NUPANU-354844 format. One record per residue (C-alpha): residue number from 1; x, y, z; chain. Coordinates in nm, 4 decimals. Example, Ala and Ser with C-alpha at 12.3 -4.5 7.8 and 13.67 -1.06 7.14 Angstrom:
BEGIN
r nr->1 xx->1.2300 yy->-0.4500 zz->0.7800 kette->A
r nr->2 xx->1.3670 yy->-0.1060 zz->0.7140 kette->A
***
This chain:
BEGIN
r nr->1 xx->1.5023 yy->1.6842 zz->-0.8302 kette->A
r nr->2 xx->1.3947 yy->2.0479 zz->-0.8496 kette->A
r nr->3 xx->1.0311 yy->1.9404 zz->-0.8673 kette->A
r nr->4 xx->1.0735 yy->1.7223 zz->-0.5582 kette->A
r nr->5 xx->1.2148 yy->2.0167 zz->-0.3645 kette->A
r nr->6 xx->0.9351 yy->2.2455 zz->-0.4827 kette->A
r nr->7 xx->0.6747 yy->1.9891 zz->-0.3779 kette->A
r nr->8 xx->0.8277 yy->1.9366 zz->-0.0330 kette->A
r nr->9 xx->0.7445 yy->2.2894 zz->0.0843 kette->A
r nr->10 xx->0.3694 yy->2.2860 zz->0.0021 kette->A
r nr->11 xx->0.3471 yy->1.9285 zz->0.1320 kette->A
r nr->12 xx->0.4763 yy->2.0387 zz->0.4727 kette->A
r nr->13 xx->0.2348 yy->2.3325 zz->0.4641 kette->A
r nr->14 xx->-0.0519 yy->2.0969 zz->0.3836 kette->A
r nr->15 xx->0.0534 yy->1.8745 zz->0.6741 kette->A
r nr->16 xx->0.0440 yy->2.1762 zz->0.9046 kette->A
r nr->17 xx->-0.3098 yy->2.2581 zz->0.7840 kette->A
r nr->18 xx->-0.4218 yy->1.9040 zz->0.8676 kette->A
r nr->19 xx->-0.2487 yy->1.8930 zz->1.2076 kette->A
r nr->20 xx->-0.2908 yy->2.2441 zz->1.3504 kette->A
r nr->21 xx->-0.6070 yy->2.2561 zz->1.5587 kette->A
r nr->22 xx->-0.7183 yy->2.4515 zz->1.8649 kette->A
r nr->23 xx->-0.5822 yy->2.3345 zz->2.2010 kette->A
r nr->24 xx->-0.3553 yy->2.0698 zz->2.0466 kette->A
r nr->25 xx->-0.0285 yy->2.0027 zz->2.2325 kette->A
r nr->26 xx->0.2761 yy->2.1114 zz->2.0349 kette->A
r nr->27 xx->0.4505 yy->1.7725 zz->2.0497 kette->A
r nr->28 xx->0.1375 yy->1.6032 zz->1.9176 kette->A
r nr->29 xx->0.1116 yy->1.8527 zz->1.6309 kette->A
r nr->30 xx->0.4774 yy->1.7993 zz->1.5343 kette->A
r nr->31 xx->0.4304 yy->1.4218 zz->1.5441 kette->A
r nr->32 xx->0.1219 yy->1.4399 zz->1.3236 kette->A
r nr->33 xx->0.3057 yy->1.6618 zz->1.0721 kette->A
r nr->34 xx->0.5948 yy->1.4145 zz->1.0524 kette->A
r nr->35 xx->0.3537 yy->1.1215 zz->1.0177 kette->A
r nr->36 xx->0.1605 yy->1.3089 zz->0.7477 kette->A
r nr->37 xx->0.4760 yy->1.3728 zz->0.5425 kette->A
r nr->38 xx->0.5966 yy->1.0120 zz->0.5673 kette->A
r nr->39 xx->0.2519 yy->0.8739 zz->0.4851 kette->A
r nr->40 xx->0.2355 yy->1.1051 zz->0.1834 kette->A
r nr->41 xx->0.5655 yy->0.9584 zz->0.0659 kette->A
r nr->42 xx->0.4309 yy->0.6063 zz->0.1122 kette->A
r nr->43 xx->0.1131 yy->0.6798 zz->-0.0802 kette->A
r nr->44 xx->0.3064 yy->0.8627 zz->-0.3523 kette->A
r nr->45 xx->0.5454 yy->0.5743 zz->-0.4096 kette->A
r nr->46 xx->0.2545 yy->0.3305 zz->-0.4039 kette->A
r nr->47 xx->0.0699 yy->0.5293 zz->-0.6716 kette->A
r nr->48 xx->0.3938 yy->0.5569 zz->-0.8710 kette->A
r nr->49 xx->0.4385 yy->0.1783 zz->-0.8651 kette->A
r nr->50 xx->0.0799 yy->0.1224 zz->-0.9776 kette->A
r nr->51 xx->0.1122 yy->0.3866 zz->-1.2506 kette->A
r nr->52 xx->0.4398 yy->0.2342 zz->-1.3738 kette->A
r nr->53 xx->0.2726 yy->-0.1059 zz->-1.4009 kette->A
r nr->54 xx->-0.0223 yy->0.0439 zz->-1.5890 kette->A
r nr->55 xx->0.2090 yy->0.2298 zz->-1.8266 kette->A
r nr->56 xx->0.3961 yy->-0.0921 zz->-1.8996 kette->A
r nr->57 xx->0.0660 yy->-0.2678 zz->-1.9628 kette->A
r nr->58 xx->-0.0813 yy->0.0073 zz->-2.1842 kette->A
r nr->59 xx->0.2247 yy->0.1162 zz->-2.3805 kette->A
r nr->60 xx->0.4324 yy->-0.2001 zz->-2.3704 kette->A
r nr->61 xx->0.7052 yy->-0.3218 zz->-2.1348 kette->A
r nr->62 xx->0.9682 yy->-0.1071 zz->-2.3096 kette->A
r nr->63 xx->0.7858 yy->0.2066 zz->-2.1883 kette->A
r nr->64 xx->0.7564 yy->0.0901 zz->-1.8271 kette->A
r nr->65 xx->1.0009 yy->0.0267 zz->-1.5488 kette->A
r nr->66 xx->1.2316 yy->-0.2700 zz->-1.5495 kette->A
r nr->67 xx->1.2782 yy->-0.5119 zz->-1.2633 kette->A
r nr->68 xx->1.5554 yy->-0.2974 zz->-1.1175 kette->A
r nr->69 xx->1.3334 yy->0.0092 zz->-1.1219 kette->A
r nr->70 xx->1.0555 yy->-0.1698 zz->-0.9374 kette->A
r nr->71 xx->1.3139 yy->-0.2960 zz->-0.6883 kette->A
r nr->72 xx->1.4252 yy->0.0589 zz->-0.6107 kette->A
r nr->73 xx->1.0636 yy->0.1672 zz->-0.5740 kette->A
r nr->74 xx->0.9998 yy->-0.1246 zz->-0.3401 kette->A
r nr->75 xx->1.2939 yy->-0.0388 zz->-0.1149 kette->A
r nr->76 xx->1.1822 yy->0.3229 zz->-0.0937 kette->A
r nr->77 xx->0.8256 yy->0.2135 zz->-0.0251 kette->A
r nr->78 xx->0.9411 yy->-0.0170 zz->0.2543 kette->A
r nr->79 xx->1.1302 yy->0.2746 zz->0.4140 kette->A
r nr->80 xx->0.8315 yy->0.5097 zz->0.4043 kette->A
r nr->81 xx->0.5833 yy->0.2419 zz->0.5125 kette->A
r nr->82 xx->0.7939 yy->0.1485 zz->0.8134 kette->A
r nr->83 xx->0.8375 yy->0.5093 zz->0.9270 kette->A
r nr->84 xx->0.4688 yy->0.5833 zz->0.8663 kette->A
r nr->85 xx->0.3773 yy->0.2899 zz->1.0877 kette->A
r nr->86 xx->0.6172 yy->0.3954 zz->1.3634 kette->A
r nr->87 xx->0.5099 yy->0.7595 zz->1.3503 kette->A
r nr->88 xx->0.1422 yy->0.6638 zz->1.3586 kette->A
r nr->89 xx->0.1901 yy->0.4484 zz->1.6676 kette->A
r nr->90 xx->0.3959 yy->0.7212 zz->1.8372 kette->A
r nr->91 xx->0.1274 yy->0.9818 zz->1.7676 kette->A
r nr->92 xx->-0.1435 yy->0.7585 zz->1.9131 kette->A
r nr->93 xx->0.0600 yy->0.6965 zz->2.2288 kette->A
r nr->94 xx->0.1160 yy->1.0710 zz->2.2662 kette->A
r nr->95 xx->-0.2562 yy->1.1329 zz->2.2178 kette->A
r nr->96 xx->-0.3551 yy->0.8771 zz->2.4804 kette->A
r nr->97 xx->-0.1173 yy->1.0441 zz->2.7268 kette->A
r nr->98 xx->-0.2312 yy->1.3990 zz->2.6447 kette->A
r nr->99 xx->-0.3788 yy->1.6101 zz->2.9242 kette->A
r nr->100 xx->-0.6058 yy->1.8070 zz->2.6907 kette->A
r nr->101 xx->-0.9555 yy->1.6471 zz->2.6881 kette->A
r nr->102 xx->-1.0198 yy->1.6940 zz->2.3152 kette->A
r nr->103 xx->-0.6887 yy->1.5354 zz->2.2151 kette->A
r nr->104 xx->-0.7504 yy->1.2444 zz->2.4528 kette->A
r nr->105 xx->-1.1035 yy->1.1900 zz->2.3196 kette->A
r nr->106 xx->-0.9703 yy->1.1992 zz->1.9647 kette->A
r nr->107 xx->-0.7081 yy->0.9337 zz->2.0409 kette->A
r nr->108 xx->-0.9573 yy->0.7093 zz->2.2214 kette->A
r nr->109 xx->-1.2067 yy->0.7366 zz->1.9357 kette->A
r nr->110 xx->-0.9399 yy->0.6093 zz->1.6959 kette->A
r nr->111 xx->-0.8036 yy->0.3259 zz->1.9053 kette->A
r nr->112 xx->-1.1131 yy->0.1804 zz->2.0720 kette->A
r nr->113 xx->-1.4067 yy->0.4001 zz->1.9744 kette->A
r nr->114 xx->-1.6245 yy->0.4598 zz->1.6732 kette->A
r nr->115 xx->-1.3298 yy->0.4702 zz->1.4347 kette->A
r nr->116 xx->-1.1296 yy->0.1845 zz->1.5792 kette->A
r nr->117 xx->-1.2008 yy->-0.0434 zz->1.2828 kette->A
r nr->118 xx->-1.0770 yy->0.2210 zz->1.0382 kette->A
r nr->119 xx->-0.7620 yy->0.2915 zz->1.2390 kette->A
r nr->120 xx->-0.6655 yy->-0.0711 zz->1.2970 kette->A
r nr->121 xx->-0.7575 yy->-0.1555 zz->0.9401 kette->A
r nr->122 xx->-0.5146 yy->0.1056 zz->0.8074 kette->A
r nr->123 xx->-0.2480 yy->-0.0025 zz->1.0551 kette->A
r nr->124 xx->-0.2928 yy->-0.3660 zz->0.9554 kette->A
r nr->125 xx->-0.2622 yy->-0.2824 zz->0.5856 kette->A
r nr->126 xx->0.0617 yy->-0.0946 zz->0.6535 kette->A
r nr->127 xx->0.1991 yy->-0.3876 zz->0.8516 kette->A
r nr->128 xx->0.1022 yy->-0.6265 zz->0.5718 kette->A
r nr->129 xx->0.2701 yy->-0.4029 zz->0.3114 kette->A
r nr->130 xx->0.5904 yy->-0.3920 zz->0.5193 kette->A
r nr->131 xx->0.5843 yy->-0.7686 zz->0.5619 kette->A
r nr->132 xx->0.5295 yy->-0.8317 zz->0.1898 kette->A
r nr->133 xx->0.8142 yy->-0.6005 zz->0.0918 kette->A
r nr->134 xx->1.0506 yy->-0.7310 zz->0.3580 kette->A
r nr->135 xx->0.9768 yy->-1.0934 zz->0.2686 kette->A
r nr->136 xx->1.0250 yy->-1.0217 zz->-0.1006 kette->A
r nr->137 xx->1.3533 yy->-0.8389 zz->-0.0454 kette->A
r nr->138 xx->1.4821 yy->-1.1142 zz->0.1842 kette->A
r nr->139 xx->1.3820 yy->-1.4217 zz->-0.0191 kette->A
r nr->140 xx->1.2881 yy->-1.3792 zz->-0.3832 kette->A
r nr->141 xx->1.3750 yy->-1.0164 zz->-0.4512 kette->A
r nr->142 xx->1.1376 yy->-0.7277 zz->-0.5036 kette->A
r nr->143 xx->0.9521 yy->-0.8383 zz->-0.8126 kette->A
r nr->144 xx->0.7161 yy->-0.5966 zz->-0.9920 kette->A
r nr->145 xx->0.4006 yy->-0.7785 zz->-0.8774 kette->A
r nr->146 xx->0.5176 yy->-0.7691 zz->-0.5163 kette->A
r nr->147 xx->0.5881 yy->-0.3963 zz->-0.5314 kette->A
r nr->148 xx->0.2569 yy->-0.3178 zz->-0.7026 kette->A
r nr->149 xx->0.0620 yy->-0.5240 zz->-0.4477 kette->A
r nr->150 xx->0.2397 yy->-0.3523 zz->-0.1578 kette->A
r nr->151 xx->0.1802 yy->-0.0152 zz->-0.3248 kette->A
r nr->152 xx->-0.1929 yy->-0.0809 zz->-0.3421 kette->A
r nr->153 xx->-0.1936 yy->-0.1783 zz->0.0264 kette->A
r nr->154 xx->-0.0040 yy->0.1398 zz->0.1152 kette->A
r nr->155 xx->-0.2435 yy->0.3635 zz->-0.0772 kette->A
r nr->156 xx->-0.5445 yy->0.2049 zz->0.0936 kette->A
r nr->157 xx->-0.3795 yy->0.2352 zz->0.4360 kette->A
r nr->158 xx->-0.2956 yy->0.6041 zz->0.3893 kette->A
r nr->159 xx->-0.6492 yy->0.6717 zz->0.2656 kette->A
r nr->160 xx->-0.7889 yy->0.5225 zz->0.5868 kette->A
r nr->161 xx->-0.5433 yy->0.7299 zz->0.7915 kette->A
r nr->162 xx->-0.6532 yy->1.0496 zz->0.6191 kette->A
r nr->163 xx->-1.0171 yy->0.9572 zz->0.6672 kette->A
r nr->164 xx->-0.9749 yy->0.9046 zz->1.0398 kette->A
r nr->165 xx->-0.7553 yy->1.2128 zz->1.0773 kette->A
r nr->166 xx->-1.0215 yy->1.4396 zz->0.9296 kette->A
r nr->167 xx->-1.3488 yy->1.2815 zz->1.0349 kette->A
r nr->168 xx->-1.2708 yy->1.1630 zz->1.3878 kette->A
r nr->169 xx->-1.1441 yy->1.5063 zz->1.4863 kette->A
r nr->170 xx->-1.4704 yy->1.6646 zz->1.3708 kette->A
r nr->171 xx->-1.6825 yy->1.4275 zz->1.5803 kette->A
r nr->172 xx->-1.4632 yy->1.3678 zz->1.8880 kette->A
r nr->173 xx->-1.1766 yy->1.6160 zz->1.8954 kette->A
r nr->174 xx->-1.3497 yy->1.9541 zz->1.8897 kette->A
r nr->175 xx->-1.3733 yy->2.1476 zz->2.2155 kette->A
r nr->176 xx->-1.7404 yy->2.2289 zz->2.1578 kette->A
r nr->177 xx->-2.0441 yy->2.1669 zz->2.3820 kette->A
r nr->178 xx->-2.1806 yy->1.8920 zz->2.1587 kette->A
r nr->179 xx->-2.2059 yy->1.5190 zz->2.2314 kette->A
r nr->180 xx->-1.9636 yy->1.3006 zz->2.0329 kette->A
r nr->181 xx->-2.1092 yy->1.1437 zz->1.7234 kette->A
r nr->182 xx->-2.0041 yy->0.9277 zz->1.4321 kette->A
r nr->183 xx->-1.9961 yy->0.9502 zz->1.0572 kette->A
r nr->184 xx->-1.9936 yy->0.7069 zz->0.7658 kette->A
r nr->185 xx->-1.9755 yy->0.8000 zz->0.3966 kette->A
r nr->186 xx->-2.2951 yy->0.7920 zz->0.1960 kette->A
r nr->187 xx->-2.3450 yy->0.6208 zz->-0.1373 kette->A
r nr->188 xx->-2.3134 yy->0.9522 zz->-0.3204 kette->A
r nr->189 xx->-1.9780 yy->1.0244 zz->-0.1572 kette->A
r nr->190 xx->-1.8505 yy->0.6775 zz->-0.2424 kette->A
r nr->191 xx->-1.9648 yy->0.7271 zz->-0.6008 kette->A
r nr->192 xx->-1.7822 yy->1.0595 zz->-0.6227 kette->A
r nr->193 xx->-1.4633 yy->0.8987 zz->-0.4875 kette->A
r nr->194 xx->-1.4913 yy->0.6150 zz->-0.7382 kette->A
r nr->195 xx->-1.5434 yy->0.8725 zz->-1.0131 kette->A
r nr->196 xx->-1.2240 yy->1.0541 zz->-0.9151 kette->A
r nr->197 xx->-1.0271 yy->0.7288 zz->-0.9387 kette->A
r nr->198 xx->-1.1903 yy->0.6462 zz->-1.2733 kette->A
r nr->199 xx->-1.1083 yy->0.9931 zz->-1.4083 kette->A
r nr->200 xx->-0.7447 yy->0.9513 zz->-1.3035 kette->A
r nr->201 xx->-0.7257 yy->0.6202 zz->-1.4897 kette->A
r nr->202 xx->-0.8845 yy->0.7755 zz->-1.7997 kette->A
r nr->203 xx->-0.6315 yy->1.0594 zz->-1.7925 kette->A
r nr->204 xx->-0.3531 yy->0.8024 zz->-1.7745 kette->A
r nr->205 xx->-0.4626 yy->0.6438 zz->-2.1044 kette->A
r nr->206 xx->-0.3610 yy->0.9368 zz->-2.3301 kette->A
r nr->207 xx->-0.0648 yy->1.0172 zz->-2.1050 kette->A
r nr->208 xx->0.0818 yy->0.6719 zz->-2.1646 kette->A
r nr->209 xx->0.0677 yy->0.7399 zz->-2.5397 kette->A
r nr->210 xx->0.1766 yy->1.1048 zz->-2.5454 kette->A
r nr->211 xx->0.4373 yy->1.1408 zz->-2.2717 kette->A
r nr->212 xx->0.7675 yy->0.9658 zz->-2.3572 kette->A
r nr->213 xx->0.8223 yy->0.7877 zz->-2.0259 kette->A
r nr->214 xx->1.1294 yy->0.6090 zz->-2.1638 kette->A
r nr->215 xx->1.2020 yy->0.7658 zz->-2.5041 kette->A
r nr->216 xx->1.5684 yy->0.6781 zz->-2.5555 kette->A
r nr->217 xx->1.6470 yy->0.4212 zz->-2.2878 kette->A
r nr->218 xx->1.6361 yy->0.1345 zz->-2.5371 kette->A
r nr->219 xx->1.7665 yy->0.3312 zz->-2.8369 kette->A
r nr->220 xx->2.1151 yy->0.2161 zz->-2.9322 kette->A
r nr->221 xx->2.1757 yy->0.5004 zz->-3.1734 kette->A
r nr->222 xx->2.4072 yy->0.7762 zz->-3.0584 kette->A
r nr->223 xx->2.2653 yy->1.1260 zz->-3.0258 kette->A
r nr->224 xx->2.4754 yy->1.4321 zz->-3.0943 kette->A
r nr->225 xx->2.4762 yy->1.6692 zz->-2.7984 kette->A
r nr->226 xx->2.3083 yy->1.9913 zz->-2.8990 kette->A
r nr->227 xx->2.3072 yy->2.3389 zz->-2.7578 kette->A
r nr->228 xx->2.0801 yy->2.4322 zz->-2.4697 kette->A
r nr->229 xx->1.7334 yy->2.5232 zz->-2.5927 kette->A
r nr->230 xx->1.6709 yy->2.8565 zz->-2.4208 kette->A
r nr->231 xx->1.3120 yy->2.8732 zz->-2.5433 kette->A
r nr->232 xx->1.2320 yy->2.5376 zz->-2.3884 kette->A
r nr->233 xx->1.3961 yy->2.6319 zz->-2.0593 kette->A
r nr->234 xx->1.2054 yy->2.9621 zz->-2.0416 kette->A
r nr->235 xx->0.8697 yy->2.7924 zz->-2.1021 kette->A
r nr->236 xx->0.9313 yy->2.5330 zz->-1.8300 kette->A
r nr->237 xx->1.0631 yy->2.7981 zz->-1.5889 kette->A
r nr->238 xx->0.7487 yy->3.0045 zz->-1.6519 kette->A
r nr->239 xx->0.5369 yy->2.6948 zz->-1.5897 kette->A
r nr->240 xx->0.7127 yy->2.6327 zz->-1.2583 kette->A
r nr->241 xx->0.6756 yy->2.9989 zz->-1.1599 kette->A
r nr->242 xx->0.3024 yy->2.9822 zz->-1.2370 kette->A
r nr->243 xx->0.2676 yy->2.6725 zz->-1.0204 kette->A
r nr->244 xx->0.4587 yy->2.8308 zz->-0.7328 kette->A
r nr->245 xx->0.2519 yy->3.1501 zz->-0.7531 kette->A
r nr->246 xx->-0.0780 yy->2.9584 zz->-0.7549 kette->A
r nr->247 xx->0.0318 yy->2.7327 zz->-0.4691 kette->A
r nr->248 xx->0.1567 yy->3.0194 zz->-0.2529 kette->A
r nr->249 xx->-0.1487 yy->3.2362 zz->-0.3245 kette->A
r nr->250 xx->-0.3924 yy->2.9562 zz->-0.2498 kette->A
r nr->251 xx->-0.2104 yy->2.8699 zz->0.0721 kette->A
r nr->252 xx->-0.1984 yy->3.2291 zz->0.1964 kette->A
r nr->253 xx->-0.5637 yy->3.2887 zz->0.1124 kette->A
r nr->254 xx->-0.6664 yy->2.9617 zz->0.2786 kette->A
r nr->255 xx->-0.4922 yy->3.0838 zz->0.5945 kette->A
r nr->256 xx->-0.7199 yy->3.3909 zz->0.5862 kette->A
r nr->257 xx->-0.4510 yy->3.6207 zz->0.4502 kette->A
r nr->258 xx->-0.5783 yy->3.9783 zz->0.4206 kette->A
r nr->259 xx->-0.8835 yy->3.9202 zz->0.6411 kette->A
r nr->260 xx->-0.9798 yy->3.8141 zz->0.9921 kette->A
r nr->261 xx->-0.9343 yy->3.4541 zz->1.1046 kette->A
r nr->262 xx->-1.3063 yy->3.4089 zz->1.1718 kette->A
r nr->263 xx->-1.4117 yy->3.5273 zz->0.8246 kette->A
r nr->264 xx->-1.4215 yy->3.3407 zz->0.4959 kette->A
r nr->265 xx->-1.1163 yy->3.3672 zz->0.2690 kette->A
r nr->266 xx->-1.1045 yy->3.6558 zz->0.0250 kette->A
r nr->267 xx->-1.1190 yy->3.4013 zz->-0.2573 kette->A
r nr->268 xx->-1.3785 yy->3.1277 zz->-0.1869 kette->A
r nr->269 xx->-1.1963 yy->2.8797 zz->-0.4105 kette->A
r nr->270 xx->-0.8553 yy->2.9316 zz->-0.2491 kette->A
r nr->271 xx->-0.8097 yy->2.5583 zz->-0.1640 kette->A
r nr->272 xx->-0.8811 yy->2.4777 zz->-0.5295 kette->A
r nr->273 xx->-0.6177 yy->2.7330 zz->-0.6310 kette->A
r nr->274 xx->-0.3684 yy->2.5626 zz->-0.3969 kette->A
r nr->275 xx->-0.4401 yy->2.2184 zz->-0.5452 kette->A
r nr->276 xx->-0.4259 yy->2.3579 zz->-0.9003 kette->A
r nr->277 xx->-0.0809 yy->2.5020 zz->-0.8249 kette->A
r nr->278 xx->0.0378 yy->2.1611 zz->-0.7070 kette->A
r nr->279 xx->-0.0933 yy->2.0068 zz->-1.0282 kette->A
r nr->280 xx->0.0963 yy->2.2624 zz->-1.2338 kette->A
r nr->281 xx->0.4171 yy->2.1850 zz->-1.0444 kette->A
r nr->282 xx->0.3829 yy->1.8101 zz->-1.0922 kette->A
r nr->283 xx->0.3277 yy->1.8461 zz->-1.4673 kette->A
r nr->284 xx->0.6421 yy->2.0525 zz->-1.5299 kette->A
r nr->285 xx->0.8358 yy->1.7437 zz->-1.6365 kette->A
r nr->286 xx->0.5635 yy->1.6478 zz->-1.8847 kette->A
r nr->287 xx->0.5642 yy->2.0005 zz->-2.0282 kette->A
r nr->288 xx->0.9395 yy->1.9789 zz->-2.0793 kette->A
r nr->289 xx->0.9149 yy->1.6442 zz->-2.2558 kette->A
r nr->290 xx->0.6225 yy->1.7411 zz->-2.4785 kette->A
r nr->291 xx->0.7804 yy->2.0628 zz->-2.6045 kette->A
r nr->292 xx->0.9466 yy->1.9979 zz->-2.9408 kette->A
r nr->293 xx->1.3219 yy->2.0282 zz->-2.9491 kette->A
r nr->294 xx->1.5180 yy->2.2172 zz->-3.2067 kette->A
r nr->295 xx->1.6382 yy->2.0228 zz->-3.5062 kette->A
r nr->296 xx->1.9983 yy->2.0424 zz->-3.3886 kette->A
r nr->297 xx->1.9094 yy->1.8718 zz->-3.0606 kette->A
r nr->298 xx->1.7408 yy->1.5683 zz->-3.2163 kette->A
r nr->299 xx->1.9744 yy->1.5026 zz->-3.5062 kette->A
r nr->300 xx->2.1370 yy->1.1645 zz->-3.5030 kette->A
r nr->301 xx->2.4996 yy->1.1209 zz->-3.5944 kette->A
r nr->302 xx->2.5215 yy->0.9871 zz->-3.9528 kette->A
r nr->303 xx->2.7017 yy->0.6601 zz->-4.0130 kette->A
r nr->304 xx->3.0633 yy->0.6903 zz->-4.1333 kette->A
r nr->305 xx->3.0976 yy->0.6738 zz->-4.5148 kette->A
r nr->306 xx->3.2288 yy->0.3476 zz->-4.6507 kette->A
r nr->307 xx->3.5380 yy->0.3369 zz->-4.8718 kette->A
r nr->308 xx->3.3467 yy->0.1617 zz->-5.1480 kette->A
r nr->309 xx->3.1094 yy->0.4549 zz->-5.1782 kette->A
***
């Protein structure tokens, strides 16, 4: 729960970075920030459902989520998908009614312009994910395959939303004396994206073997409650502090902290520092689990001696 709170702050800051642009109406910026946060939740739950299924496949069903766990993920995913869809439609309506020319051109390019196929494709995937989850919850229950399929649809939909949000604004939403253009990813860019996904899957292979995703859920033996391991708590607290410091420093430097707004950041790799800080924060739970406990914390209660002995 602490990690979720710590991730909420940089996520909102990242949404502001994506949404804040020159001459954007304030209500449109707020709507895009809200839509960005909800879509991040939808994509995160979708990735979590896919990862849980992969962990169960790689390390055995006892290490993965049960049917009830996938059901809870599915209900949360349905909530975030529905709000992402509503927020996205509301933002587009606000953009089409905007008086600022750049915001209006940006909205038109998404709905009926060069990026209409991307926008409606992402919207259609979100609608399909909501329908699949709603139908499963209403009729047969949220089975793991249903949740994983809807999670994959949600991840693809959010990817298309991010693509349009970044690219369409560069070609149609800038208040610059240039004619509007279009953009499509090259083969090299697609290969790099596929490589990132492949690297993530490769990193999951040792993680499924090393990180105890469900170490004692199915263990019927009783464990004696031990004292709090201060060394373990200090290491994890230091890890969290390092992640917070890297995230805050990267964010401040990316916002041109310490220099003029029209100059480059003091640290050229400040966005990388921000992302590295987020990675450190998300791995705090794994660090806690991988640290060895003291012998007193892992000792099992011995069986009672028999009278015959």
